[in-house]
KEKE-3310 file (N, C-alpha, C; in steps of 0.2 Angstrom, whole numbers, plus 5000, padded with zeros to 4 digits):
npx = (4919:4924:4937:4946:4957:4963:4977:4980:4972:4965:4957:4945:4939:4927:4927:4923:4930:4931:4925:4917:4924:4929:4938:4947:4952:4964:4969:4984:4988:4990:4985:4972:4958:4953:4938:4930:4933:4936:4935:4939:4942:4939:4934:4933:4919:4918:4923:4917:4919:4934:4938:4938:4947:4946:4959:4959:4969:4976:4967:4966:4961:4963:4966:4960:4964:4964:4963:4973:4984:4985:4989:4997:5015:5029:5030:5037:5042:5034:5022:5016:5004:5001:5005:5000:4987:4990:4990:4987:4988:4981:4980:4977:4973:4963:4968:4977:4986:4989:4988:4987:4981:4968:4962:4951:4958:4962:4964:4960:4963:4953:4936:4926:4914:4905:4902:4898:4908:4909:4914:4922:4925:4918:4919:4925:4921:4921:4921:4915:4927:4925:4927:4939:4951:4963:4973:4985:4992:5006:5011:5012:5024:5034:5047:5056:5051:5041:5050:5055:5046:5039:5035:5021:5015:5018:5010:4997:4996:4995:4983:4975:4976:4969:4956:4952:4953:4943:4932:4932:4932:4919:4911:4901:4904:4918:4933:4945:4957:4970:4983:4998:5014:5024:5040:5052:5061:5066:5058:5047:5039:5027:5025:5034:5032:5029:5020:5007:4996:4980:4971:4956:4950:4939:4940:4950:4967:4980:4992:4987:4977:4985:4992:4982:4976:4986:4987:4974:4974:4984:4979:4968:4974:4982:4976:4982:4988:4996:5005:5008:5015:5026:5031:5035:5044:5055:5058:5063:5074:5082:5093:5088:5081:5077:5072:5063:5048:5036:5024:5026:5036:5051:5058:5069:5062:5064:5064:5067:5064:5069:5084:5084:5073:5060:5049:5036:5028:5013:5012:5000:4986:4979:4967:4968:4972:4962:4959:4969:4974:4975:4988:4995:4994:5002:5015:5017:5018:5030:5040:5038:5042:5056:5061:5061:5070:5081:5083:5086:5098:5108:5115:5122:5113:5095:5085:5076:5059:5046:5032:5021:5006:4999:4983:4970:4959:4941:4932:4925:4931:4944:4948:4949:4960:4971:4984:4987:5001:5017:5026:5041:5050:5065:5073:5086:5102:5115:5125:5125:5118:5103:5091:5083:5068:5068:5069:5066:5060:5050:5043:5041:5038:5048:5058:5075:5087:5101:5107:5109:5096:5100:5111:5106:5098:5107:5114:5104:5102:5113:5115:5116:5104)
npy = (5045:5059:5064:5075:5089:5106:5106:5093:5084:5071:5057:5043:5028:5015:4998:4981:4965:4948:4939:4947:4955:4971:4983:4998:5011:5023:5039:5049:5066:5071:5061:5048:5038:5022:5021:5010:4993:4976:4960:4945:4933:4916:4914:4906:4906:4918:4913:4909:4918:4915:4910:4917:4914:4915:4919:4914:4915:4926:4936:4939:4940:4927:4925:4912:4906:4895:4894:4903:4896:4892:4904:4915:4913:4921:4923:4922:4937:4937:4931:4938:4943:4957:4965:4974:4968:4961:4958:4940:4938:4937:4947:4951:4964:4971:4979:4987:4997:5008:5019:5020:5006:4999:4984:4971:4958:4942:4932:4933:4937:4941:4944:4940:4945:4956:4961:4961:4956:4947:4955:4947:4929:4916:4903:4889:4893:4898:4914:4922:4927:4942:4957:4966:4964:4972:4975:4987:4993:5001:5005:5002:4997:4983:4982:4991:5002:5010:5020:5024:5031:5045:5062:5065:5052:5046:5055:5051:5038:5041:5048:5038:5029:5038:5039:5026:5023:5031:5026:5012:5013:5017:5005:4991:4985:4987:4991:4996:5003:4998:5002:4996:4990:4977:4975:4966:4951:4945:4950:4942:4944:4939:4943:4952:4964:4982:4986:4988:4984:4984:4982:4980:4978:4969:4970:4978:4977:4969:4977:4990:4991:4992:5004:5013:5013:5018:5031:5036:5036:5046:5057:5059:5061:5072:5081:5083:5077:5061:5058:5070:5076:5068:5071:5084:5083:5076:5085:5095:5089:5084:5075:5063:5066:5066:5072:5087:5094:5106:5101:5089:5078:5068:5055:5045:5034:5036:5024:5014:4998:4990:4987:4996:5009:5021:5035:5044:5058:5068:5086:5091:5087:5073:5060:5050:5046:5051:5063:5072:5087:5095:5101:5094:5081:5081:5085:5074:5063:5065:5066:5054:5045:5050:5046:5032:5031:5035:5024:5014:5019:5016:5005:4994:4986:4985:4989:4978:4981:4985:4994:5002:5010:5018:5021:5030:5021:5017:5019:5032:5037:5032:5036:5050:5052:5047:5048:5049:5040:5035:5020:5014:5000:4989:4974:4973:4973:4975:4975:4962:4955:4950:4954:4942:4938:4930:4920:4930:4941:4935:4926:4933:4946:4955:4967:4968:4979:4981:4992:5009:5022:5035:5033:5027:5037:5047:5041:5040:5053:5057:5051:5052:5058)
npz = (4919:4924:4935:4945:4944:4941:4942:4939:4929:4930:4924:4927:4922:4924:4921:4916:4919:4912:4921:4929:4938:4944:4934:4935:4925:4926:4920:4915:4917:4904:4897:4893:4898:4892:4883:4880:4884:4880:4887:4882:4887:4893:4908:4924:4935:4948:4965:4981:4996:5006:5023:5039:5053:5071:5082:5098:5108:5105:5101:5087:5070:5057:5041:5030:5015:5004:4990:4985:4983:4970:4962:4950:4948:4947:4933:4916:4906:4894:4898:4908:4918:4921:4911:4896:4885:4870:4853:4851:4864:4880:4894:4912:4910:4898:4887:4875:4878:4892:4907:4922:4931:4941:4948:4953:4963:4956:4964:4978:4996:5004:5002:4986:4992:5002:5019:5037:5050:5066:5082:5089:5091:5100:5100:5089:5076:5060:5052:5037:5025:5022:5012:5002:4989:4979:4965:4960:4946:4941:4928:4911:4907:4908:4915:4927:4941:4954:4958:4946:4939:4930:4935:4932:4930:4943:4951:4946:4951:4964:4964:4961:4972:4981:4976:4976:4990:4995:4989:4993:5007:5009:5008:5013:5029:5029:5038:5038:5026:5016:5007:4999:4994:4989:4985:4976:4975:4986:4996:4993:4982:4969:4956:4944:4938:4939:4953:4965:4979:4987:5001:5008:5024:5034:5047:5061:5059:5068:5070:5066:5076:5087:5085:5083:5096:5104:5098:5101:5115:5117:5112:5120:5132:5130:5121:5109:5093:5091:5080:5076:5086:5086:5074:5076:5086:5079:5069:5076:5083:5073:5069:5063:5052:5035:5023:5019:5014:5008:5012:5017:5027:5029:5039:5049:5060:5078:5086:5076:5068:5058:5047:5036:5037:5035:5038:5030:5032:5033:5035:5039:5049:5043:5038:5028:5011:5003:5009:5006:4999:4983:4981:4991:4986:4975:4979:4988:4979:4972:4982:4988:4978:4976:4989:4987:4977:4985:4993:4984:4979:4989:4987:4974:4968:4965:4980:4990:4997:5008:5006:5016:5018:5030:5035:5043:5053:5049:5059:5070:5082:5082:5070:5071:5079:5072:5059:5042:5036:5028:5030:5026:5024:5024:5023:5021:5026:5023:5008:5003:5013:5022:5034:5044:5051:5066:5081:5092:5085:5076:5084:5096:5093:5097:5092:5086:5081:5071:5067:5071:5071:5068:5060:5048:5044:5041:5030:5021:5018:5012:5000:4982:4971)
capx = (4918:4930:4939:4952:4958:4967:4984:4981:4966:4965:4950:4945:4933:4926:4925:4923:4933:4926:4922:4913:4928:4930:4944:4947:4958:4966:4973:4988:4985:4991:4982:4965:4956:4949:4930:4928:4937:4933:4939:4936:4944:4934:4936:4929:4915:4921:4921:4914:4925:4937:4936:4942:4947:4948:4964:4957:4975:4979:4962:4967:4958:4968:4962:4962:4963:4967:4963:4978:4990:4986:4990:5003:5021:5035:5030:5042:5039:5029:5016:5015:4997:5000:5006:4994:4985:4992:4990:4983:4990:4976:4982:4972:4971:4961:4969:4984:4990:4985:4992:4987:4975:4967:4957:4950:4962:4959:4965:4959:4963:4947:4931:4923:4908:4905:4898:4901:4910:4908:4921:4926:4922:4919:4921:4929:4916:4924:4917:4917:4932:4923:4932:4941:4958:4964:4979:4987:4997:5008:5013:5011:5030:5036:5053:5056:5048:5038:5055:5057:5040:5040:5031:5014:5013:5018:5004:4991:4995:4992:4976:4971:4975:4964:4950:4950:4952:4936:4927:4932:4930:4911:4908:4899:4908:4925:4935:4952:4959:4978:4987:5004:5018:5030:5045:5058:5060:5068:5052:5042:5034:5026:5025:5040:5029:5028:5013:5005:4990:4975:4967:4950:4949:4932:4942:4956:4972:4984:4996:4983:4974:4990:4994:4976:4975:4991:4985:4968:4976:4988:4974:4963:4978:4986:4973:4986:4989:5002:5010:5010:5020:5032:5034:5038:5050:5060:5060:5067:5080:5085:5098:5085:5077:5080:5070:5057:5045:5031:5018:5028:5043:5054:5063:5070:5059:5068:5064:5066:5064:5072:5090:5082:5066:5059:5042:5034:5022:5010:5012:4993:4983:4974:4967:4970:4974:4956:4958:4974:4972:4979:4995:4998:4995:5007:5021:5018:5020:5037:5044:5038:5046:5063:5063:5062:5077:5087:5084:5090:5105:5112:5118:5123:5107:5089:5084:5069:5056:5038:5029:5015:5003:4995:4978:4966:4953:4935:4928:4926:4935:4951:4950:4950:4967:4976:4986:4990:5009:5020:5031:5045:5055:5068:5077:5093:5107:5122:5124:5124:5115:5096:5089:5078:5064:5069:5065:5064:5056:5045:5039:5039:5037:5052:5063:5082:5090:5108:5109:5105:5092:5104:5116:5102:5096:5113:5116:5099:5103:5120:5115:5114:5098)
capy = (5049:5064:5066:5078:5097:5110:5104:5086:5083:5064:5054:5036:5024:5008:4993:4974:4959:4943:4936:4952:4959:4978:4986:5005:5014:5030:5043:5054:5073:5071:5054:5047:5031:5019:5022:5003:4987:4969:4955:4939:4927:4911:4913:4902:4911:4919:4909:4912:4920:4910:4911:4920:4910:4919:4916:4916:4916:4933:4940:4941:4936:4924:4923:4906:4907:4890:4895:4907:4892:4892:4910:4915:4914:4923:4921:4926:4943:4936:4928:4943:4945:4964:4969:4975:4963:4963:4952:4935:4936:4941:4947:4954:4971:4970:4985:4987:5002:5011:5023:5016:5002:4995:4979:4966:4953:4936:4927:4937:4934:4944:4945:4946:4947:4961:4960:4963:4950:4949:4958:4941:4923:4913:4896:4888:4894:4903:4920:4923:4932:4948:4962:4967:4965:4975:4976:4993:4993:5008:5007:4996:4994:4977:4984:4998:5002:5016:5025:5026:5034:5052:5066:5064:5045:5046:5058:5047:5033:5044:5050:5031:5028:5042:5037:5019:5024:5034:5021:5006:5015:5017:4999:4988:4981:4989:4994:4999:5002:4998:5002:4994:4987:4972:4975:4962:4944:4944:4951:4937:4945:4934:4946:4957:4970:4987:4986:4987:4981:4988:4977:4983:4973:4969:4971:4981:4973:4970:4983:4996:4992:4995:5011:5017:5014:5023:5038:5038:5038:5052:5063:5060:5063:5079:5086:5084:5071:5058:5058:5077:5077:5064:5074:5090:5081:5074:5091:5099:5086:5084:5070:5057:5069:5064:5077:5091:5098:5111:5098:5082:5077:5061:5054:5038:5034:5035:5016:5010:4991:4987:4990:5002:5011:5028:5037:5049:5060:5075:5091:5093:5080:5070:5053:5046:5049:5055:5069:5076:5092:5095:5102:5089:5075:5082:5084:5067:5059:5066:5065:5046:5042:5051:5042:5025:5032:5035:5017:5011:5022:5014:4999:4993:4983:4988:4987:4976:4984:4985:5001:5002:5016:5017:5026:5030:5017:5020:5021:5039:5038:5030:5041:5057:5052:5044:5052:5045:5040:5029:5016:5011:4996:4984:4969:4974:4976:4976:4974:4955:4952:4952:4953:4938:4938:4923:4919:4936:4945:4932:4923:4937:4953:4960:4968:4969:4982:4981:4999:5015:5026:5040:5031:5026:5044:5050:5037:5042:5060:5058:5048:5057:5056)
capz = (4925:4925:4942:4945:4946:4936:4942:4937:4926:4930:4923:4928:4919:4927:4916:4920:4916:4909:4926:4932:4942:4941:4932:4934:4922:4927:4915:4917:4915:4897:4894:4893:4900:4887:4884:4880:4884:4880:4890:4879:4890:4896:4915:4928:4939:4955:4970:4987:5001:5011:5029:5044:5060:5076:5087:5105:5112:5104:5099:5081:5065:5053:5034:5027:5007:5000:4983:4983:4981:4962:4959:4946:4952:4944:4926:4911:4903:4889:4901:4913:4918:4922:4905:4891:4881:4863:4848:4853:4871:4884:4901:4916:4908:4891:4883:4872:4882:4898:4911:4928:4931:4947:4947:4959:4963:4954:4969:4984:5002:5006:4997:4984:4995:5007:5025:5043:5055:5073:5085:5091:5091:5107:5098:5083:5070:5056:5049:5030:5024:5018:5011:4995:4987:4973:4962:4957:4941:4940:4922:4906:4906:4913:4919:4931:4947:4956:4958:4939:4936:4930:4940:4930:4932:4950:4953:4944:4956:4971:4963:4961:4979:4984:4973:4979:4997:4996:4987:4998:5014:5010:5007:5019:5033:5029:5044:5037:5019:5017:5001:5000:4989:4991:4980:4976:4976:4993:5000:4992:4977:4964:4949:4944:4935:4944:4955:4972:4981:4992:5005:5012:5029:5038:5055:5062:5059:5074:5070:5066:5082:5092:5083:5085:5103:5106:5096:5104:5122:5117:5110:5126:5138:5129:5117:5103:5090:5092:5075:5075:5091:5084:5068:5078:5089:5074:5065:5081:5085:5067:5067:5060:5047:5029:5018:5021:5009:5011:5015:5020:5029:5029:5044:5051:5067:5084:5087:5070:5069:5052:5045:5033:5038:5035:5038:5026:5036:5031:5040:5041:5051:5038:5040:5022:5004:5000:5012:5004:4994:4976:4981:4995:4982:4970:4983:4990:4973:4970:4988:4989:4973:4978:4994:4985:4974:4990:4995:4978:4978:4994:4985:4967:4965:4968:4987:4991:5002:5009:5007:5020:5019:5036:5034:5049:5053:5047:5065:5071:5087:5080:5064:5073:5082:5067:5054:5036:5035:5025:5034:5021:5027:5020:5028:5018:5031:5019:5001:5002:5019:5024:5041:5044:5057:5069:5087:5096:5081:5073:5089:5102:5091:5100:5087:5088:5076:5072:5064:5074:5066:5066:5055:5042:5041:5038:5024:5016:5017:5008:4993:4976:4967)
cpx = (4924:4931:4945:4952:4962:4974:4985:4974:4965:4958:4951:4939:4933:4924:4925:4926:4928:4922:4918:4917:4929:4937:4944:4953:4958:4970:4978:4985:4985:4988:4975:4964:4952:4942:4927:4934:4933:4937:4936:4938:4938:4936:4931:4925:4919:4919:4919:4920:4928:4934:4941:4941:4950:4953:4962:4963:4977:4973:4962:4963:4964:4964:4965:4960:4966:4968:4969:4984:4991:4987:4997:5009:5027:5035:5035:5038:5033:5022:5014:5007:4995:5002:5000:4993:4986:4992:4985:4984:4985:4979:4976:4969:4970:4962:4976:4989:4985:4990:4993:4980:4974:4961:4957:4955:4959:4959:4965:4960:4957:4942:4930:4917:4910:4901:4901:4902:4909:4915:4925:4922:4923:4921:4925:4924:4919:4919:4919:4922:4930:4928:4933:4948:4959:4971:4980:4993:4999:5010:5012:5018:5032:5042:5052:5053:5044:5044:5057:5051:5042:5034:5023:5012:5013:5012:4998:4990:4992:4985:4972:4970:4970:4957:4947:4949:4945:4931:4926:4930:4922:4908:4906:4904:4916:4927:4942:4954:4967:4981:4995:5008:5024:5034:5051:5057:5062:5062:5046:5037:5033:5025:5030:5037:5028:5021:5012:4999:4986:4971:4962:4948:4942:4934:4948:4961:4976:4988:4992:4979:4979:4991:4988:4975:4980:4989:4979:4970:4980:4983:4970:4968:4981:4981:4977:4987:4996:5007:5012:5015:5026:5035:5038:5044:5056:5062:5065:5074:5084:5090:5095:5081:5081:5078:5064:5055:5040:5026:5020:5035:5045:5059:5063:5067:5064:5069:5063:5068:5069:5079:5089:5074:5065:5051:5041:5028:5020:5011:5005:4990:4977:4973:4969:4971:4968:4956:4964:4971:4976:4986:4999:4999:5001:5014:5022:5021:5028:5042:5044:5043:5054:5065:5065:5069:5082:5088:5088:5097:5110:5117:5118:5117:5101:5087:5076:5066:5049:5036:5022:5012:4998:4990:4974:4960:4947:4931:4930:4931:4943:4953:4952:4957:4972:4977:4989:4998:5011:5026:5035:5050:5059:5072:5084:5098:5114:5120:5122:5121:5108:5095:5083:5075:5065:5066:5062:5059:5049:5040:5037:5037:5042:5058:5070:5085:5097:5111:5105:5101:5096:5108:5112:5100:5102:5115:5111:5099:5108:5120:5113:5109:5099)
cpy = (5053:5065:5070:5086:5100:5108:5097:5083:5075:5062:5046:5034:5017:5004:4986:4969:4953:4939:4941:4956:4966:4980:4994:5008:5021:5033:5048:5061:5074:5065:5054:5040:5029:5019:5015:4998:4981:4964:4948:4933:4922:4910:4909:4908:4912:4915:4913:4914:4915:4911:4914:4916:4915:4915:4918:4917:4924:4938:4943:4937:4934:4922:4917:4906:4902:4891:4899:4902:4891:4898:4910:4916:4915:4921:4925:4932:4942:4932:4932:4945:4953:4968:4970:4969:4965:4957:4947:4934:4941:4941:4949:4961:4970:4976:4985:4993:5005:5015:5020:5012:4999:4990:4974:4960:4946:4931:4931:4934:4936:4945:4939:4949:4952:4959:4962:4956:4952:4952:4953:4935:4919:4905:4895:4888:4900:4908:4920:4929:4938:4953:4963:4968:4967:4976:4983:4993:5000:5010:5001:4993:4989:4978:4990:4997:5009:5022:5027:5030:5042:5056:5065:5057:5044:5049:5054:5041:5035:5046:5043:5029:5032:5040:5030:5019:5026:5029:5015:5008:5016:5011:4995:4984:4983:4993:4998:4997:5003:4997:5000:4991:4983:4973:4971:4955:4942:4945:4946:4939:4939:4936:4952:4964:4975:4987:4986:4984:4986:4982:4981:4977:4974:4970:4975:4977:4974:4976:4989:4997:4995:5002:5016:5018:5019:5030:5041:5041:5045:5058:5064:5063:5071:5084:5087:5077:5068:5059:5066:5079:5074:5068:5081:5089:5080:5080:5095:5096:5085:5079:5064:5060:5067:5069:5080:5095:5103:5108:5091:5082:5069:5060:5047:5038:5032:5027:5012:5002:4988:4991:4997:5003:5019:5029:5043:5052:5067:5079:5092:5086:5078:5063:5048:5050:5053:5062:5074:5081:5091:5096:5097:5083:5075:5082:5077:5063:5059:5064:5057:5043:5044:5047:5035:5026:5032:5028:5013:5013:5020:5009:4998:4990:4985:4985:4984:4980:4983:4992:5000:5008:5015:5023:5025:5025:5021:5023:5028:5040:5037:5035:5048:5058:5050:5048:5047:5046:5034:5026:5012:5007:4991:4980:4969:4977:4977:4974:4966:4951:4955:4951:4948:4938:4931:4924:4925:4940:4941:4929:4928:4944:4958:4961:4970:4972:4983:4988:5004:5019:5032:5039:5030:5032:5047:5047:5039:5049:5061:5056:5053:5054:5058)
cpz = (4926:4933:4941:4947:4940:4936:4939:4935:4925:4928:4925:4925:4922:4921:4920:4916:4915:4915:4931:4937:4939:4939:4931:4931:4923:4922:4918:4915:4907:4893:4894:4895:4894:4888:4884:4880:4883:4882:4887:4882:4893:4903:4919:4933:4945:4960:4976:4992:5004:5018:5034:5051:5065:5081:5094:5109:5111:5103:5092:5076:5060:5047:5032:5019:5003:4993:4980:4981:4973:4959:4955:4950:4947:4937:4921:4908:4898:4891:4907:4913:4919:4916:4900:4887:4874:4859:4851:4861:4876:4891:4905:4914:4900:4887:4880:4875:4887:4902:4918:4928:4938:4946:4953:4958:4961:4960:4976:4991:5006:5001:4992:4988:5001:5013:5031:5047:5062:5076:5087:5091:5097:5106:5092:5077:5066:5053:5041:5029:5019:5017:5003:4994:4980:4971:4958:4952:4939:4933:4917:4905:4911:4917:4922:4938:4948:4956:4951:4935:4935:4935:4939:4932:4939:4953:4952:4949:4962:4970:4963:4968:4983:4982:4976:4986:4999:4995:4992:5005:5015:5009:5013:5022:5033:5035:5043:5029:5019:5010:5003:4994:4992:4984:4981:4978:4983:4998:4999:4986:4972:4957:4949:4941:4940:4946:4962:4973:4986:4995:5009:5017:5032:5046:5055:5063:5066:5075:5070:5072:5087:5091:5085:5092:5106:5104:5099:5112:5122:5116:5116:5132:5137:5125:5110:5100:5091:5087:5074:5080:5089:5079:5071:5082:5084:5070:5070:5082:5079:5065:5063:5054:5040:5023:5021:5015:5012:5015:5019:5022:5029:5035:5046:5058:5072:5085:5081:5071:5064:5050:5041:5034:5038:5035:5034:5029:5033:5037:5043:5044:5047:5039:5034:5016:5002:5003:5010:4999:4988:4977:4985:4991:4977:4973:4985:4985:4972:4976:4990:4984:4974:4984:4992:4981:4979:4992:4990:4977:4983:4992:4977:4964:4969:4975:4987:4997:5003:5010:5010:5021:5024:5036:5041:5048:5051:5054:5068:5076:5085:5074:5066:5076:5077:5061:5048:5037:5031:5030:5028:5025:5022:5025:5026:5023:5029:5012:4999:5008:5020:5031:5041:5051:5060:5076:5090:5092:5079:5079:5094:5100:5094:5095:5090:5081:5076:5070:5067:5069:5064:5060:5048:5039:5038:5031:5019:5014:5012:5001:4988:4972:4960)
residu = (MET:PRO:GLN:GLY:ASN:ALA:ALA:HIS:GLU:ALA:THR:HIS:ARG:VAL:HIS:HIS:LEU:ALA:ASP:GLY:ARG:GLU:ALA:ILE:PHE:PHE:ALA:ASP:ALA:SER:GLY:SER:ALA:PRO:GLU:GLU:VAL:HIS:ASP:THR:ARG:ASP:LEU:ASP:PRO:ARG:GLY:GLU:PRO:GLY:GLU:LEU:ARG:TYR:ASP:ARG:LEU:THR:GLY:ASP:TRP:VAL:ALA:VAL:ALA:ALA:HIS:ARG:GLN:SER:ARG:THR:TYR:LEU:PRO:PRO:LYS:ASP:GLN:CYS:PRO:LEU:CYS:PRO:SER:THR:GLY:GLY:ARG:HIS:SER:GLU:ILE:PRO:ALA:GLU:ASP:PHE:ASN:VAL:VAL:VAL:PHE:GLU:ASN:ARG:PHE:PRO:SER:LEU:GLY:PRO:ALA:LEU:GLY:ARG:ILE:PRO:ALA:ALA:ALA:THR:GLY:HIS:VAL:PRO:ALA:PRO:ALA:TYR:GLY:ARG:CYS:GLU:VAL:VAL:VAL:PHE:THR:PRO:ASP:HIS:ALA:GLY:SER:PHE:ALA:SER:LEU:ASP:ASP:ASP:ARG:ALA:ARG:THR:VAL:VAL:GLN:ALA:TRP:ALA:GLN:ARG:THR:GLU:GLU:LEU:SER:ALA:MET:GLU:GLY:ILE:ALA:GLN:VAL:PHE:PRO:PHE:GLU:ASN:ARG:GLY:GLN:ASP:ILE:GLY:VAL:THR:LEU:HIS:HIS:PRO:HIS:GLY:GLN:ILE:TYR:ALA:TYR:PRO:TYR:LEU:THR:PRO:THR:ALA:ARG:LYS:MET:ALA:ASP:GLN:ALA:VAL:LYS:HIS:LEU:GLU:ASP:THR:GLY:ARG:THR:LEU:MET:GLY:ASP:ILE:LEU:GLU:PHE:GLU:GLN:ALA:GLU:GLY:THR:ARG:MET:VAL:ALA:GLN:GLY:GLU:HIS:PHE:SER:VAL:PHE:VAL:PRO:TYR:ALA:ALA:ARG:TRP:PRO:LEU:GLU:ALA:HIS:LEU:VAL:PRO:HIS:ARG:HIS:VAL:PRO:ASP:PHE:ALA:ALA:LEU:ASP:ASN:GLU:GLU:ARG:GLY:GLU:LEU:ALA:VAL:MET:TYR:ARG:ASP:LEU:LEU:ARG:ARG:PHE:ASP:ALA:LEU:TYR:GLN:THR:PRO:THR:PRO:TYR:ILE:ALA:ALA:TRP:HIS:GLN:ALA:PRO:ILE:ALA:ALA:ARG:GLU:ARG:ALA:ALA:SER:ARG:LEU:HIS:LEU:GLN:LEU:THR:SER:PRO:ARG:ARG:ALA:ALA:ASP:LYS:LEU:LYS:PHE:LEU:ALA:GLY:SER:GLU:ALA:ALA:MET:GLY:ALA:PHE:ILE:ASN:ASP:ILE:PRO:ALA:GLU:THR:THR:ALA:ALA:ARG:LEU:ARG:GLU:VAL:SER:LEU)
# end
C-alpha cells in the first residue's frame, strides 16, 4: 500500500504475527517495506481484554491488566524483542532488517477487542478494557534513541504516527489516540531499544478531559483557540522561547510543572498528526529530534523523559477547540538528582517546581547541538 508524497515517498505494508497481531512496516524515502514476512513462533492465542473499573470518587476509569505482570523486563541485547529476527533468534519483528515498525502490543493495557463503554458506571461492575495498544520501533539498531535518528528516519516515524492516528481514530469506540515515549530506566522503561507506544483509549483520559474543557470554554468565550493564544503570548513575551521554525515553535510553558519541560506547538491549528501537511511533518521531525538533543546536552549522561503527544479528542466539540502539541518532561533537576512525585504532587495533583520556566528555557537555548 503506497502512502506518501514527493517529499518523502514512504510506503507501509501490513503483515501479521503468529498470533494474529498486526505489524505495519514503514519505509524511509530511500528504503522499502518487506513484501512478505513469516513469523514461525508458536505463540499462545490472544487473550480477552482486561477490565476497566470506574472510580466513583473521581469519575475516572482505571484499567486492570494483570497479564502485564509477565511482560518482558530489561532483557539483554541478545534477547531484545524489538531487534530484527536473525539466524535462529525470533523477535517480535519477523524480518532481518527494517526501517520503522508498528505492531500490536503483546501485553496490552487495552484491547485487543474494540467496543464502546458507558460514560460512567453507577455500581461496581467493570467494563471491558476495549481499545488498542501499539509499539512503535524507531530503528533496527538496539542502541541510540530518537535523538540519534537522521532526518529521513525521523520523518518516517512522524509518517507512522500520522498513519496510525488516522487508522486508530476510525476504529469503533475510540475516543482518543495518544502517541508517547518513555525514555530511560529512571522513567520506568522495560525495554532499552529505541521505541515509543500508541494508546487508543475508549474514554477521554483525565488530563485530556481537563485540557479539552479548558480549550472548549476559551473558544466559546473568545472565538479564539486556547493554544493559539498561548503560543502568541509566548512568542511575544520571548523569555521562555527555545526555538522557532516556519511551522512550529518550542517554548517552556509559563506554569511548567517539571524541572525540565518544553512544549512543541504547530503554528497552524491542527487536531492531530494526520492533519499535518508534508512540509509541517518534515519540519516537525527535525525540530522534535533537535529538542531531544537539547535535553541530552544539558548533562554528561542521557536525560530520561516522557514525550507526550497530545492530540485532539475524536468528539467534534472538543476536537474543534484542541490543538496537537508535544509536552516533553523530565524529572531530572540536577545531574544526580530526580524529582519524585510525593505528597502534594502524587496525592493532590498540586505541583511544586524548584526551577523557574525562564531558567529552563535559557539553558535549553544555550546548549550546543
